[in-house]
N, C-alpha and C positions, 0 to 999 in steps of 0.2 A: 288397567290394560286386561284383555281374556287370555284365558287358555282353554286348554280342554278342562283342568280340575272345575274351573269355573263354570265354565259353561254343563259340566256334569251335576253341577251341585244346584245351579241354576234347571237344570232338567230339560234346556236348549239341546233337543237331538238332534236336530239339524247341522246345529255346528259342530258339534261330537263328531258327528258323521262324517263332517266335513274334513276338522284334523285329520282323523282315520283314513281317508280317501289320502291324503296327501303323507301319511306318518302309521299306516297301520299297528306299529309296534307301541303306541302310544297307548294304547288300549292297557298294556299293565304297567305304561311309565309310573315314577314316583319324583313327588314333588320333595321340595327340601325336605319333609317331615315323613317322607316316603308312604305319603300317601298319593292312592292310584285315584283315577277315574272310576274304577268300580266304588270302592269304598265312599265316595263324593256323591255317588246314585244311591247307593245302600243309604247312606244317613241321612239323609235328605226325602227319601221314600221314592224315586221314583223308578216304579217299579220295570215299566216296558223297556225304560233306556237299560235298567240294570239286566234285563233278562236279554236284551239286544246283543249289551258288551261282550256277555258270559255265551251266548248260544252261537251269536253270529259272526263275531269278531278276534277270536279267542282269547276272553278275558279269563283271568286265573281267579277263580272266585274263594281261594282261601291264601290269595296274598298278602303276605302281612307287610305291616306298616315298619319305621324304625323302631317300636315301641312291640312290636312281633303280633299286634293286634290285625286280624285280619277282617275284612268287609264285616261280618257276623255282630264284632263288638262294636260296631257302629249303630246298628239297629234299633230305631225308637220306636217301631211298632210293633206287634205282632204279626204284621200281615209282611213287612218287610223280614223278620224274620223266621215264616213261613215260607215265602217266596227262596228265602236263600237257601235252605234248607229243603227244603222237600218237592223243589222244583230245580233248582240249581246247584244240589248236591254239595252246599258248605259242611265241612269238618265243625259240626257241635261240638264235638270235643278236643280242639286243638287248645293249647294252650300258647298264652302270648309270654313274653321276656321275666314277665312276676311270675311264671307257674301258674295263671288262671284261665280259668275255661272263662268263654264267653259270657255263659250265665252266670259264674263265678263274679267277673270282674261286673257286670252288669247290675247286681244283686250288692256287691260293695258298694257301688255309686250310689245306688238307692233312685235314680231319678226315673227308671222305667220297671216298673216291677211287675207289672203284666209280661215284658218281654221275656225277665229273669224266670218269672214261673214258667212261661210255653217251655223255656228250654230246661229246665228243670225235670219237667213234665217228661220230656225227651230220656232222658238220664232215669228216671223210673221207669219207664217201658221198656227201655234194653237191660235194665236188670232181670225182669219180669220173662225178656223173650230169650236172653243171652243161655249161653251153656251151662251156667254158674244160676238158673234161676231157680234150681233148688234149693240152694243156701236159704235161710231166714233173711230178711231185713233187719238192717242195724237195729239193736236194741233187744232184740229175740237170741234168748241161750238156749242151745237143746244139746242135752248130753244122749247120746248113741249108743245103744249098748250093741256090740260087732257078735254075729251070729256065725256058724259054721258056712261057709262058703258051698258046701254040697247041699247043704239044707238050704238055701238061701234059692239052690237051683232048682230046687224042687217046691219054690213056693209063686205060684205068678198072680202078682194084685191085682184087685179088680176096680178097674177106673172107677174113679169118684167123676161121675159126669156132671154132679151140680156144680163143684169145685173148679172142674174145668171149664164150664160156661161163664161164672162168674169170672176166674182170670180171662176170656176171652170178652167178660163184657167190659170190664176194664181197661183193657189195653184197647178197645176201639172207642174211647173217649179220651184221645189227647186232649190234655189240659184242663181234663175235669177232676178228675180223682187224685187223693193226695196219698205219702207216704202211710198217715193215718188209717187209711184205707189198706191198701196192701198190707201191715203192718197188720192188722186186725183181719185178713182172711188169710194170712201165711200161718198165723197164731193157731187158727182154726184146724186148718190141714195139719198140722205140725201135732196139735192135740190129739185129733182124731185118727192119726196113720202112724204115728210114734209112741206118741207117751201115754197112751190108752191100747195096749195091745191088744186087748180084750175087746174093744170095740171094731178095731180093726178088719176092714172085709179082704180076707185074703183063701185062697181055694186052692189045693192041691192039683198040679198038672194031672193032667188024666194018662 
């Protein structure tokens, strides 16, 4: 016997829309396991149906099933994960009832390593672009010597354009750079601008 969840799993858009025309609330309806038509469309990679459910029928891209998994947790291909995150606004940082993000859950399952790698890359990019981007990545310890505030105000750092360019280059390559690349780049910057003050390029304010 067919229902909206089976129709969504099969990618039968016309049948899904027929159910919704009768009862629009079915777009976010859960079956006995808390599974929604959105979870089904995402799991089976029906991207056009997935977009339609979210954009045109009020589907909640972050709706959770009975385990706390959002549709992103069901992604089996990078294409589906990218659609959910980059097009439809899925929260890739959301955690399920086990306290795992989609990246962690998929990585732990070890079934779809490329999807896990893509989601882990989002976390790496966020670390670069966040307000705490100045903090070194895990594995890098830095001891900073405090300086007098008034003295600090008399100094104006010269922007290291090469470092800035390399950071922007890494950030523009989703899914291609690793934590090792990021760690190496930040290590170079730390040594150049903090641990080797005699080589640090600063000038006094006019």
